TORKEGU-219159 format. One line per 2 residues: for each residue x, y negated, z of N, C-alpha, C. Coordinates in Angstrom, 2 decimals. Layout:
residues N
X/Y/Z/X/Y/Z/X/Y/Z  ... $
end
This chain:
residues 114
-8.87/12.41/-8.71/-7.93/13.30/-7.59/-8.65/12.63/-6.11  -8.70/13.95/-5.34/-8.95/13.50/-4.61/-8.45/12.35/-3.20 $
-9.37/11.83/-2.83/-8.26/10.91/-1.87/-7.40/11.16/-0.57  -7.32/12.37/-0.35/-6.10/12.94/1.12/-5.14/13.00/0.34 $
-5.31/13.63/-1.14/-4.76/13.95/-1.78/-3.80/13.33/-2.80  -4.59/11.35/-3.02/-3.83/10.30/-3.28/-2.66/10.29/-2.55 $
-3.44/10.07/-0.98/-2.54/9.23/0.28/-1.11/9.99/0.38  -1.27/11.60/0.33/-0.62/12.32/0.71/0.92/11.76/-0.54 $
0.67/11.52/-1.41/1.59/11.25/-3.45/2.21/10.11/-2.51  0.99/9.27/-2.39/1.77/7.65/-2.13/2.54/7.60/-0.86 $
2.48/8.85/0.06/3.09/8.39/1.80/4.70/9.43/1.23  4.10/10.27/0.61/5.51/10.84/-0.37/6.46/10.00/-0.52 $
6.22/9.46/-1.56/7.35/8.68/-2.16/7.79/7.76/-1.72  6.51/6.66/-0.98/7.12/5.71/0.34/8.39/6.53/0.59 $
8.35/7.44/1.19/9.06/8.40/2.51/10.47/8.21/1.41  10.32/8.78/0.05/11.57/9.65/-1.12/12.27/8.25/-0.93 $
11.88/7.12/-0.67/13.38/6.19/-1.25/13.42/5.39/-0.03  12.90/5.57/1.75/12.66/5.29/2.55/12.03/3.63/2.98 $
11.28/4.14/2.81/9.95/2.77/3.09/10.30/3.45/4.77  10.37/1.82/4.92/9.86/1.41/6.78/8.60/1.38/7.38 $
8.62/1.77/8.46/7.30/0.90/8.63/5.76/1.62/7.89  6.03/2.30/7.23/4.88/3.04/6.77/3.62/2.82/7.72 $
1.83/2.14/6.60/0.94/2.14/7.45/-0.73/3.36/6.88  -1.13/3.37/7.53/-2.05/3.36/6.29/-3.41/3.10/6.81 $
-4.54/1.84/6.64/-5.59/2.10/7.32/-6.66/2.28/6.01  -7.98/2.66/7.32/-8.61/3.40/6.24/-9.60/2.29/6.27 $
-10.33/1.67/5.28/-10.61/0.51/5.17/-12.17/0.78/5.19  -12.50/1.79/4.69/-14.20/1.65/4.13/-15.45/1.28/4.20 $
-15.25/1.16/5.58/-16.37/0.40/6.56/-16.29/-0.90/5.85  -15.44/-1.43/5.74/-15.05/-2.85/5.61/-14.96/-3.36/4.11 $
-14.76/-2.92/3.60/-13.77/-3.69/1.86/-14.60/-2.81/1.64  -15.46/-3.46/0.06/-15.36/-2.51/-1.13/-14.90/-2.21/-2.77 $
-13.45/-2.96/-1.93/-12.48/-2.76/-3.42/-11.99/-1.85/-3.25  -11.85/-0.84/-2.25/-11.05/0.04/-1.63/-11.00/1.00/-0.84 $
-10.65/2.36/-0.42/-10.75/3.12/0.60/-9.90/2.26/1.57  -8.34/2.69/0.74/-7.68/3.07/2.09/-7.01/1.72/1.72 $
-5.83/1.26/2.56/-4.45/0.63/2.25/-3.64/0.98/2.79  -1.97/1.13/2.03/-1.11/1.33/2.55/-0.56/0.32/2.24 $
0.47/-0.23/3.58/1.34/-0.66/3.56/3.32/-0.71/4.39  3.07/-0.58/3.65/4.91/-0.84/4.17/6.34/-1.55/3.62 $
7.53/-1.10/4.34/8.20/-2.20/4.22/9.93/-1.85/3.40  9.96/-2.72/2.49/11.65/-2.29/2.14/12.21/-3.16/2.71 $
14.01/-3.34/2.49/15.21/-4.19/3.67/15.15/-5.58/2.45  15.23/-4.93/1.49/15.36/-5.55/-0.06/14.73/-5.94/-1.07 $
14.81/-6.82/-2.04/14.10/-7.15/-2.91/14.20/-6.09/-3.85  14.95/-5.02/-4.11/15.72/-4.10/-4.93/14.85/-2.69/-4.49 $
14.75/-2.88/-3.08/13.83/-1.77/-2.34/12.67/-1.46/-2.85  12.30/-2.87/-2.76/10.81/-3.36/-2.08/9.95/-2.73/-3.67 $
11.00/-3.20/-5.29/10.64/-2.99/-6.35/11.07/-1.28/-6.55  12.00/-0.59/-5.96/12.03/1.07/-5.30/11.06/1.55/-5.54 $
10.71/1.22/-4.26/8.97/1.75/-3.49/8.24/1.61/-4.11  7.49/0.60/-4.63/6.50/0.37/-5.63/6.47/1.45/-7.21 $
7.96/1.44/-7.74/8.63/1.90/-8.97/8.49/3.77/-8.60  8.62/3.92/-7.73/8.60/5.58/-7.17/6.55/6.00/-6.80 $
6.22/4.96/-6.56/5.05/5.02/-6.31/3.77/5.27/-7.45  4.36/4.52/-8.39/3.49/4.77/-9.92/4.08/5.63/-10.36 $
5.78/5.95/-10.18/5.56/7.54/-11.43/5.00/8.35/-10.46  5.26/8.93/-9.53/4.18/9.96/-8.84/2.71/10.23/-9.04 $
2.39/8.92/-9.14/0.89/9.28/-9.38/0.75/9.10/-10.59  1.30/8.35/-12.14/1.88/8.69/-13.09/1.49/10.26/-13.45 $
2.25/10.80/-12.59/2.84/12.13/-12.72/1.02/13.28/-12.66  1.15/12.88/-11.39/0.22/13.16/-10.96/-1.84/13.26/-11.72 $
-1.43/12.22/-12.61/-2.70/11.36/-13.59/-3.42/10.59/-13.06  -2.83/9.96/-12.46/-3.51/8.10/-11.81/-2.89/7.17/-11.94 $
-3.67/6.66/-12.27/-2.23/5.21/-13.38/-2.95/4.12/-12.47  -2.21/3.00/-12.52/-3.17/1.53/-11.58/-3.41/1.48/-12.37 $
-4.90/0.58/-11.88/-5.86/-0.54/-11.81/-4.19/-1.93/-12.73  -3.69/-2.08/-11.97/-2.60/-2.68/-12.03/-1.77/-3.25/-10.75 $
-0.61/-3.47/-10.92/0.46/-3.73/-10.31/0.70/-5.78/-10.60  0.67/-6.39/-9.34/1.50/-7.07/-9.23/2.89/-8.09/-8.30 $
3.33/-8.74/-8.19/4.71/-9.11/-7.77/6.16/-8.89/-7.86  6.34/-7.63/-9.27/7.45/-6.63/-9.24/8.43/-7.60/-9.58 $
8.03/-9.13/-10.15/9.73/-9.72/-10.90/10.17/-10.42/-9.43  9.39/-11.00/-8.40/9.35/-11.34/-7.65/10.77/-10.42/-6.29 $
9.62/-9.67/-5.87/9.14/-8.18/-5.47/9.29/-9.04/-3.90  8.77/-9.77/-3.48/8.98/-9.52/-1.77/7.30/-9.23/-1.31 $
6.35/-9.24/-2.30/5.35/-8.21/-2.17/4.79/-8.06/-3.06  4.87/-6.17/-3.34/4.09/-5.88/-4.33/2.72/-5.10/-4.18 $
2.29/-5.06/-4.76/0.51/-5.20/-4.88/0.68/-4.20/-5.61  0.25/-3.37/-5.78/0.14/-0.72/-6.58/-2.04/-1.35/-6.36 $
-2.43/-1.97/-7.63/-4.20/-1.41/-7.09/-4.34/0.13/-8.06  -4.48/0.91/-6.96/-4.23/3.02/-7.47/-6.45/3.10/-7.26 $
-7.20/1.99/-6.61/-8.73/2.01/-6.96/-8.73/2.48/-5.90  -8.44/3.91/-5.64/-9.35/4.51/-4.33/-8.47/3.87/-2.98 $
-7.07/3.81/-3.55/-5.47/2.94/-2.45/-5.39/1.46/-3.01  -4.62/0.73/-2.28/-4.13/-0.26/-2.83/-3.21/-0.65/-2.25 $
-1.91/-0.49/-2.42/-0.52/-0.08/-1.80/0.11/-1.78/-1.76  0.64/-1.94/-0.84/0.84/-3.40/-0.14/2.78/-2.91/-0.04 $
3.57/-3.59/-0.79/4.61/-2.84/0.15/5.77/-4.58/0.19  6.06/-4.86/0.82/6.63/-6.55/1.28/7.83/-6.24/2.22 $
8.89/-7.40/2.06/10.09/-7.91/2.58/9.55/-8.19/4.20  10.23/-6.95/4.67/9.18/-7.11/6.77/9.19/-8.87/6.95 $
10.34/-10.00/6.53/9.95/-11.53/6.75/8.31/-11.68/5.84  8.12/-10.70/5.12/6.57/-11.22/4.43/5.61/-10.35/4.94 $
5.98/-9.45/5.03/4.24/-8.64/6.11/4.14/-9.31/7.44  5.73/-9.76/7.89/5.32/-10.20/9.17/4.34/-11.81/9.04 $
4.86/-12.26/8.24/3.26/-13.59/8.25/2.74/-13.28/8.04  2.00/-12.57/6.81/1.40/-12.26/6.40/0.23/-11.13/7.64 $
0.91/-10.61/7.92/0.54/-9.05/9.11/-0.92/-9.29/8.67  -1.43/-8.39/7.54/-2.36/-7.54/7.49/-2.96/-6.11/7.97 $
-2.16/-5.92/8.69/-2.44/-4.51/9.91/-3.09/-5.85/10.99  -2.77/-6.28/11.83/-3.85/-6.99/12.61/-5.44/-8.06/11.76 $
-4.85/-8.51/10.45/-6.26/-8.96/9.55/-7.43/-8.13/9.45  -6.81/-7.03/8.61/-7.56/-5.79/8.78/-8.43/-5.26/10.40 $
-7.21/-5.31/11.11/-7.76/-4.81/12.29/-9.31/-5.36/12.80  -8.71/-6.71/13.13/-9.65/-7.89/14.16/-11.08/-7.67/12.64 $
-10.69/-7.46/11.39/-12.11/-7.28/10.56/-12.89/-6.41/11.02  -12.03/-5.07/11.23/-13.39/-3.81/11.52/-13.33/-3.61/12.74 $
-12.49/-4.26/13.34/-13.02/-4.58/15.17/-14.99/-5.60/15.21  -14.62/-6.29/14.26/-16.14/-7.28/13.78/-17.21/-6.32/13.58 $
-16.59/-5.63/12.24/-17.86/-4.84/12.10/-18.55/-3.63/12.73  -17.12/-3.09/13.58/-17.90/-2.38/14.59/-18.70/-2.85/15.36 $
-18.52/-4.02/15.67/-19.42/-4.23/17.20/-20.79/-5.17/15.98  -20.53/-5.26/14.99/-22.21/-5.87/14.12/-22.91/-4.86/14.47 $
end
């Protein structure tokens, strides 16, 4: 499946379950393990789990199975590795604490200056 098609499926699945603050980061120039990172928030552990489950369900229907899923039990931060896309679904306070957007934007700015 093409990257753009997979991205659309992931974002649509997140929107379907009312994810908050969906961000898509292109990390192709700075990460060797994936092309895109999608970061989204859920308002509760239950919603975080439901968001990850919906993405897994929609991707499986399109023939894409995750390489791995981490964090579903606690559901403060669920990571779904779809190979070309790594999805991070977090509670807002967890997202604020780890601030992945800033981490990856700092790295991409450094990579661009090199």
